[in-house]
PAKEMAR-657752 format. One record per residue (C-alpha): x, y, z. Coordinates in nm, 3 decimals. Layout:
{node {X Y Z}}
...
# end
This chain:
{node {8.035 4.904 10.535}}
{node {8.244 5.059 10.250}}
{node {8.615 5.022 10.142}}
{node {8.721 5.346 10.042}}
{node {9.091 5.385 9.920}}
{node {9.321 5.239 9.679}}
{node {9.377 5.266 9.333}}
{node {9.045 5.142 9.143}}
{node {8.875 5.522 9.316}}
{node {9.214 5.728 9.240}}
{node {9.163 5.595 8.890}}
{node {8.785 5.662 8.865}}
{node {8.816 6.068 9.026}}
{node {9.117 6.110 8.761}}
{node {8.931 5.995 8.492}}
{node {8.630 6.213 8.575}}
{node {8.871 6.526 8.630}}
{node {9.040 6.413 8.299}}
{node {9.366 6.429 8.479}}
{node {9.666 6.231 8.589}}
{node {9.804 6.157 8.913}}
{node {10.114 6.398 8.801}}
{node {9.892 6.673 8.728}}
{node {9.761 6.691 9.109}}
{node {9.957 6.784 9.440}}
{node {9.922 6.508 9.672}}
{node {9.662 6.650 9.932}}
{node {9.425 6.776 9.662}}
{node {9.459 6.421 9.491}}
{node {9.362 6.286 9.889}}
{node {9.056 6.526 9.900}}
{node {8.951 6.468 9.553}}
{node {8.940 6.091 9.594}}
{node {8.761 6.130 9.913}}
{node {8.471 6.334 9.776}}
{node {8.477 6.103 9.526}}
{node {8.454 5.787 9.723}}
{node {8.173 5.953 9.978}}
{node {7.938 6.031 9.698}}
{node {7.962 5.668 9.548}}
{node {7.834 5.552 9.910}}
{node {7.553 5.795 9.928}}
{node {7.450 5.654 9.548}}
{node {7.517 5.280 9.668}}
{node {7.296 5.362 9.999}}
{node {6.984 5.489 9.806}}
{node {7.035 5.171 9.597}}
{node {7.049 4.962 9.916}}
{node {6.753 5.146 10.066}}
{node {6.548 5.119 9.728}}
{node {6.623 4.750 9.757}}
{node {6.484 4.727 10.070}}
{node {6.786 4.641 10.245}}
{node {6.689 4.513 10.653}}
{node {6.910 4.792 10.840}}
{node {6.809 5.166 10.885}}
{node {7.116 5.263 10.745}}
{node {7.250 5.474 11.050}}
{node {7.520 5.262 11.149}}
{node {7.766 5.188 10.877}}
{node {8.177 5.202 10.823}}
{node {8.351 5.360 10.612}}
{node {8.744 5.329 10.641}}
{node {8.855 5.657 10.546}}
{node {8.677 5.786 10.843}}
{node {8.911 5.884 11.090}}
{node {8.837 5.680 11.380}}
{node {8.834 5.370 11.111}}
{node {9.214 5.489 11.057}}
{node {9.320 5.502 11.404}}
{node {9.208 5.118 11.469}}
{node {9.402 5.075 11.156}}
{node {9.687 5.268 11.303}}
{node {9.698 5.103 11.627}}
{node {9.706 4.743 11.483}}
{node {10.003 4.835 11.277}}
{node {10.174 4.995 11.566}}
{node {10.155 4.684 11.758}}
{node {10.292 4.509 11.442}}
{node {10.583 4.735 11.421}}
{node {10.645 4.731 11.781}}
{node {10.628 4.353 11.788}}
{node {10.891 4.285 11.469}}
{node {10.625 4.126 11.263}}
{node {10.625 4.446 11.049}}
{node {10.956 4.558 10.874}}
{node {11.116 4.758 10.559}}
{node {11.331 4.539 10.348}}
{node {11.439 4.517 10.013}}
{node {11.389 4.214 9.791}}
{node {11.186 4.138 9.445}}
{node {10.824 4.174 9.471}}
{node {10.543 4.166 9.221}}
{node {10.546 4.527 9.048}}
{node {10.282 4.685 8.825}}
{node {10.462 4.924 8.574}}
{node {10.100 4.975 8.455}}
{node {9.946 5.097 8.822}}
{node {10.360 5.210 8.906}}
{node {10.339 5.001 9.243}}
{node {10.424 4.698 9.415}}
{node {10.112 4.433 9.444}}
{node {10.061 4.161 9.694}}
{node {10.013 3.794 9.557}}
{node {9.634 3.862 9.590}}
{node {9.659 4.133 9.378}}
{node {9.805 3.917 9.049}}
{node {9.612 3.683 8.829}}
{node {9.737 3.507 8.535}}
{node {9.676 3.507 8.227}}
{node {9.842 3.387 7.896}}
{node {10.142 3.622 7.705}}
{node {10.391 3.596 7.446}}
{node {10.758 3.585 7.568}}
{node {11.086 3.572 7.370}}
{node {11.269 3.276 7.457}}
{node {11.661 3.334 7.372}}
{node {11.967 3.117 7.433}}
{node {12.273 3.366 7.488}}
{node {12.629 3.258 7.473}}
{node {12.838 3.460 7.764}}
{node {13.231 3.455 7.689}}
{node {13.461 3.332 7.962}}
{node {13.737 3.581 8.038}}
{node {13.918 3.434 8.321}}
{node {13.934 3.041 8.295}}
{node {14.023 2.798 8.606}}
{node {14.145 2.434 8.570}}
{node {13.803 2.293 8.411}}
{node {13.742 2.610 8.151}}
{node {13.946 2.763 7.920}}
{node {13.966 3.155 7.821}}
{node {13.721 3.204 7.555}}
{node {13.473 2.897 7.607}}
{node {13.136 2.990 7.626}}
{node {12.867 2.951 7.892}}
{node {12.493 2.913 7.776}}
{node {12.194 3.057 7.914}}
{node {11.819 3.055 7.813}}
{node {11.584 3.309 7.953}}
{node {11.258 3.457 7.857}}
{node {11.307 3.801 7.977}}
{node {11.639 3.950 7.755}}
{node {11.513 4.261 7.952}}
{node {11.721 4.160 8.252}}
{node {12.032 4.086 8.069}}
{node {12.202 4.485 8.192}}
{node {12.149 4.339 8.541}}
{node {12.315 4.039 8.512}}
{node {12.579 3.975 8.763}}
{node {12.611 3.612 8.812}}
{node {12.541 3.274 8.701}}
{node {12.446 2.975 8.855}}
{node {12.505 2.608 8.832}}
{node {12.406 2.283 8.999}}
{node {12.695 2.141 9.213}}
{node {12.681 1.810 9.127}}
{node {12.541 1.826 8.770}}
{node {12.712 1.697 8.478}}
{node {12.820 1.984 8.254}}
{node {12.904 1.953 7.878}}
{node {13.160 2.097 7.682}}
{node {13.018 2.096 7.321}}
{node {13.220 2.191 7.013}}
{node {12.987 2.327 6.713}}
{node {13.074 2.603 6.466}}
{node {13.438 2.643 6.547}}
{node {13.358 2.749 6.933}}
{node {13.299 2.576 7.247}}
{node {12.998 2.580 7.476}}
{node {12.900 2.491 7.818}}
{node {12.552 2.326 7.856}}
{node {12.413 2.048 8.112}}
{node {12.488 1.738 7.984}}
{node {12.098 1.593 8.000}}
{node {11.986 1.905 7.768}}
{node {12.261 1.887 7.526}}
{node {12.047 1.775 7.251}}
{node {11.736 2.006 7.327}}
{node {11.982 2.361 7.283}}
{node {12.147 2.170 6.996}}
{node {11.810 2.139 6.804}}
{node {11.727 2.511 6.922}}
{node {12.053 2.661 6.813}}
{node {11.991 2.447 6.473}}
{node {12.356 2.266 6.468}}
{node {12.426 2.051 6.210}}
{node {12.738 1.915 6.408}}
{node {12.874 1.936 6.717}}
{node {13.048 1.678 6.954}}
{node {13.102 1.668 7.317}}
{node {13.464 1.738 7.401}}
{node {13.441 1.664 7.815}}
{node {13.219 1.669 8.101}}
{node {13.279 1.818 8.425}}
{node {13.077 1.871 8.771}}
{node {12.916 2.186 8.805}}
{node {13.118 2.218 9.098}}
{node {13.395 2.281 8.874}}
{node {13.293 2.546 8.732}}
{node {13.231 2.763 9.023}}
{node {13.455 3.073 9.057}}
{node {13.517 3.101 8.615}}
{node {13.474 3.444 8.548}}
{node {13.272 3.573 8.195}}
{node {13.250 3.892 8.017}}
{node {12.896 4.045 8.082}}
{node {12.632 4.032 7.784}}
{node {12.547 4.394 7.785}}
{node {12.755 4.603 8.042}}
{node {13.075 4.409 7.861}}
{node {13.326 4.620 8.062}}
{node {13.246 4.395 8.354}}
{node {13.310 4.060 8.454}}
{node {13.078 3.871 8.657}}
{node {13.138 3.484 8.840}}
{node {12.972 3.154 8.797}}
{node {12.846 3.059 9.134}}
{node {12.642 2.758 9.270}}
{node {12.243 2.790 9.285}}
{node {11.994 2.587 9.466}}
{node {11.722 2.694 9.212}}
{node {11.891 2.543 8.927}}
{node {11.750 2.227 8.692}}
{node {11.794 2.023 8.431}}
{node {11.439 2.039 8.349}}
{node {11.463 2.281 8.061}}
{node {11.689 2.528 7.937}}
{node {12.056 2.501 7.982}}
{node {12.113 2.411 8.295}}
{node {12.305 2.739 8.376}}
{node {12.107 3.031 8.496}}
{node {12.113 3.404 8.429}}
{node {12.089 3.579 8.787}}
{node {11.955 3.917 8.791}}
{node {11.921 3.954 9.178}}
{node {11.709 4.230 9.197}}
{node {11.452 4.031 8.936}}
{node {11.399 3.743 9.094}}
{node {11.323 3.592 9.468}}
{node {11.558 3.341 9.399}}
{node {11.823 3.518 9.222}}
{node {11.798 3.774 9.506}}
{node {11.872 3.509 9.802}}
{node {12.192 3.335 9.628}}
{node {12.314 3.692 9.499}}
{node {12.338 3.837 9.854}}
{node {12.514 3.479 9.971}}
{node {12.742 3.527 9.720}}
{node {12.781 3.964 9.691}}
{node {12.673 3.961 9.356}}
{node {12.595 4.316 9.250}}
{node {12.291 4.436 9.260}}
{node {12.139 4.613 8.971}}
{node {11.797 4.843 8.924}}
{node {11.790 4.957 8.568}}
{node {11.386 4.959 8.535}}
{node {11.182 5.251 8.686}}
{node {10.835 5.286 8.842}}
{node {10.660 5.295 8.488}}
{node {10.871 5.004 8.384}}
{node {11.144 5.208 8.126}}
{node {11.510 5.132 8.132}}
{node {11.741 5.404 8.345}}
{node {12.104 5.524 8.280}}
{node {12.180 5.143 8.471}}
{node {12.066 5.023 8.104}}
{node {12.357 5.202 7.908}}
{node {12.243 5.274 7.556}}
{node {11.895 5.093 7.614}}
{node {11.792 5.393 7.877}}
{node {11.498 5.513 7.785}}
{node {11.334 5.211 7.647}}
{node {10.982 5.023 7.773}}
{node {11.113 4.697 7.944}}
{node {10.905 4.474 7.741}}
{node {10.855 4.496 7.408}}
{node {11.123 4.754 7.311}}
{node {11.396 4.673 7.566}}
{node {11.352 4.294 7.409}}
{node {11.409 4.349 7.030}}
{node {11.702 4.616 7.088}}
{node {11.875 4.374 7.363}}
{node {11.851 4.079 7.109}}
{node {11.903 4.280 6.818}}
{node {12.249 4.389 6.993}}
{node {12.350 4.022 7.070}}
{node {12.277 3.891 6.755}}
{node {12.515 4.139 6.601}}
{node {12.743 4.044 6.844}}
{node {12.701 3.674 6.742}}
{node {12.592 3.597 7.085}}
{node {12.235 3.531 6.988}}
{node {12.199 3.157 6.956}}
{node {11.838 3.081 6.959}}
{node {11.534 3.299 6.946}}
{node {11.190 3.149 6.944}}
{node {10.836 3.312 7.084}}
{node {10.649 3.122 7.398}}
{node {10.294 3.145 7.506}}
{node {10.281 3.066 7.873}}
{node {10.062 3.145 8.193}}
{node {10.237 3.495 8.299}}
{node {10.132 3.703 8.633}}
{node {9.922 4.023 8.569}}
{node {9.805 4.284 8.778}}
{node {9.444 4.209 8.815}}
{node {9.364 4.578 8.806}}
{node {9.482 4.689 8.503}}
{node {9.505 4.368 8.329}}
{node {9.853 4.431 8.211}}
{node {10.195 4.202 8.254}}
{node {10.359 4.243 8.616}}
{node {10.761 4.208 8.689}}
{node {10.950 4.110 8.976}}
{node {11.155 4.435 9.142}}
{node {11.364 4.475 9.370}}
{node {11.281 4.828 9.589}}
{node {11.242 4.892 9.961}}
{node {10.904 4.744 10.103}}
{node {10.715 4.717 10.404}}
{node {10.627 4.331 10.475}}
{node {10.425 4.172 10.737}}
{node {10.611 3.826 10.848}}
{node {10.357 3.570 10.783}}
{node {10.630 3.324 10.837}}
{node {10.673 3.425 11.234}}
{node {10.258 3.387 11.287}}
{node {10.168 3.113 11.062}}
{node {10.156 2.850 11.343}}
{node {9.910 3.075 11.545}}
{node {9.698 3.120 11.236}}
{node {9.683 2.773 11.147}}
{node {9.564 2.732 11.490}}
{node {9.309 2.975 11.512}}
{node {9.133 2.875 11.161}}
{node {9.074 2.527 11.389}}
{node {8.818 2.704 11.513}}
{node {8.668 2.885 11.220}}
{node {8.344 2.705 11.054}}
{node {8.241 2.760 10.679}}
{node {8.004 2.746 10.430}}
{node {8.038 2.538 10.211}}
{node {8.314 2.344 10.432}}
{node {8.616 2.361 10.198}}
{node {8.643 2.688 10.268}}
{node {8.865 2.633 10.608}}
{node {9.120 2.378 10.388}}
{node {9.103 2.664 10.093}}
{node {9.236 2.902 10.361}}
{node {9.475 2.639 10.545}}
{node {9.625 2.589 10.220}}
{node {9.691 2.945 10.131}}
{node {9.832 3.063 10.459}}
{node {10.069 2.775 10.431}}
{node {10.202 2.886 10.142}}
{node {10.277 3.249 10.226}}
{node {10.574 3.344 10.366}}
{node {10.510 3.763 10.361}}
{node {10.226 3.993 10.263}}
{node {10.372 4.309 10.114}}
{node {10.181 4.598 10.241}}
{node {10.315 4.886 10.101}}
{node {10.189 5.106 9.828}}
{node {10.359 5.377 9.617}}
{node {10.065 5.544 9.598}}
{node {9.876 5.854 9.781}}
{node {9.508 5.759 9.823}}
{node {9.530 5.556 10.147}}
{node {9.612 5.500 10.480}}
{node {10.005 5.635 10.574}}
{node {10.263 5.396 10.664}}
{node {10.351 5.618 10.997}}
{node {10.706 5.559 11.045}}
{node {11.026 5.827 11.073}}
{node {11.335 5.760 10.935}}
{node {11.629 5.908 11.145}}
{node {11.887 6.102 10.979}}
{node {12.061 5.777 10.869}}
{node {11.776 5.634 10.695}}
{node {11.658 5.394 10.994}}
{node {11.304 5.349 11.087}}
{node {11.255 5.474 11.406}}
{node {11.045 5.224 11.603}}
{node {10.903 5.399 11.878}}
{node {10.583 5.396 12.060}}
{node {10.576 5.746 12.167}}
{node {10.608 5.841 11.783}}
{node {10.329 5.626 11.656}}
{node {10.101 5.757 11.945}}
{node {10.223 6.112 11.907}}
{node {10.096 6.047 11.562}}
{node {9.762 5.860 11.598}}
{node {9.641 6.131 11.842}}
{node {9.719 6.367 11.519}}
{node {9.528 6.122 11.313}}
{node {9.221 6.096 11.561}}
{node {9.206 6.485 11.592}}
{node {9.265 6.584 11.170}}
{node {9.208 6.242 10.920}}
{node {9.506 6.125 10.805}}
{node {9.544 6.382 10.539}}
{node {9.768 6.567 10.797}}
{node {10.035 6.332 10.732}}
{node {10.050 6.496 10.378}}
{node {9.973 6.869 10.520}}
{node {10.221 6.881 10.760}}
{node {10.629 6.900 10.752}}
{node {10.800 6.568 10.926}}
{node {10.930 6.815 11.221}}
{node {10.569 6.934 11.262}}
{node {10.447 6.581 11.243}}
{node {10.722 6.509 11.545}}
{node {10.683 6.537 11.939}}
{node {10.910 6.834 12.019}}
{node {11.210 6.651 12.151}}
{node {11.229 6.509 11.815}}
{node {11.227 6.792 11.582}}
{node {11.543 6.937 11.385}}
{node {11.721 6.649 11.404}}
{node {11.680 6.540 10.952}}
{node {11.426 6.284 11.042}}
{node {11.241 6.195 10.748}}
{node {10.929 5.985 10.689}}
{node {10.767 5.708 10.526}}
{node {10.522 5.822 10.159}}
{node {10.398 5.489 10.098}}
{node {10.019 5.405 10.206}}
{node {9.913 5.074 10.318}}
{node {9.787 4.785 10.069}}
{node {9.409 4.795 10.065}}
{node {9.339 4.455 10.200}}
{node {9.523 4.621 10.532}}
{node {9.265 4.868 10.536}}
{node {8.960 4.624 10.467}}
{node {9.149 4.362 10.703}}
{node {9.145 4.586 10.960}}
{node {8.756 4.608 10.992}}
{node {8.722 4.357 11.290}}
{node {8.925 4.577 11.514}}
{node {8.844 4.912 11.379}}
{node {8.423 4.871 11.360}}
{node {8.239 4.829 11.656}}
{node {7.862 4.752 11.556}}
{node {7.631 4.832 11.861}}
{node {7.957 4.897 12.054}}
{node {8.068 4.518 12.032}}
{node {8.432 4.445 12.009}}
{node {8.518 4.158 11.813}}
{node {8.618 3.896 11.720}}
{node {8.232 3.873 11.559}}
{node {8.012 3.550 11.523}}
{node {8.019 3.582 11.131}}
{node {8.180 3.727 10.848}}
{node {7.996 3.711 10.509}}
{node {8.163 3.785 10.154}}
{node {8.163 3.606 9.839}}
{node {8.415 3.318 9.778}}
{node {8.657 3.561 9.592}}
{node {8.759 3.674 9.916}}
{node {8.980 3.369 10.034}}
{node {9.295 3.525 9.890}}
{node {9.137 3.894 9.939}}
{node {8.915 4.021 10.278}}
{node {8.882 3.666 10.463}}
{node {9.269 3.588 10.436}}
{node {9.389 3.963 10.572}}
{node {9.131 3.994 10.842}}
{node {9.252 3.652 10.961}}
{node {9.600 3.750 10.964}}
{node {9.485 4.108 11.124}}
{node {9.296 3.975 11.381}}
{node {9.549 3.683 11.486}}
{node {9.825 3.936 11.536}}
{node {9.586 4.159 11.737}}
{node {9.363 3.974 11.955}}
{node {9.530 3.626 11.888}}
{node {9.215 3.449 11.745}}
{node {9.044 3.455 11.407}}
# end
């Protein structure tokens, strides 16, 4: 069998044509990618025959085949109708180099050097404990996220010291005063008073970059005193905890980074800069000139990278399609109990991986793949109806999935839904969703799964084994 969708094939095809994805319309890109994939299959098939593989090569599966796609779309239909697949906004791994969301399985960790800065946020509205003009101190390794700052989180029961240094008052978690003083190179400082984190809540400060706006101090469950300052800069669309706490506290959600990693108009005068190096340098210079940069050092640490391009990834909040692993986790773990693996630690490794997963991001912002066949009504809400899925699946069974790009939205809809200003989803499915559908879409010798054996390398515990297990349990209740 051959997996034929996804970024590696799209990129190879474009490289051979000496083009970028922006040089081709979507239908042409898909047809060229299909042509390239089918050519590679013939080459590999010939190599297998030379190696005298024990098969007559008559029966094979190819994920771009319309019959395979129909099986995959039937699975997605069931997930959507059962409420397991849903669209939501939350920060996900985003690869600027691939211009797409990534699943956890597509992220690898490599050493990376980041600037670690301590920045002062000036209080503009105090309370009984905090005076106007005092300074909240935060530490971050992502200065480029500061234009999106809309809150600072503190720990409810932590002690916070008011430290006098260089004719200013700084607020820091008591346990971290010494380490911050060292980093900020304070020759002299003294602690004026100490309060609880709860006493700081409700104070407002001037935002560090978009200074015409203020933002509040709130409570955060993720604040620690292991390192940093004990006060956490919140950019809700750039971190999972930030997002959850931001939502609970109605913090402003600012997205100032585009799909390629460049800062947008939301970043004010920094629009057009690449988020990492350029954004960090210019934002750092501004904070330094304003007297708000107390410390800058460079930190070598393990950081997530795109496993295909080997470039850094970021957390970025954009609407995506997810499979809710939490809702089916118990069923998946129960199904694993009937699985034997060789070596036998394979099952326990899978159990740990599934136990740690909450959601699976299944949408990708590309063109070469199986479409997420969802329509949206005039208000932009997904219309999850069996008759719509069945209508599109029938079209795909006749014409293949290119039809999703070849026809207008109204032409893809049943007649009774036309003329209502519907739109359609243009994201494709994660290639792991494709390959993880193979036990459903492939019927060797007419046999319907589940199957006796699944054979692959040990790198597939987080890949094919993982997605196949999830999809099979959703579809038929067993591994």
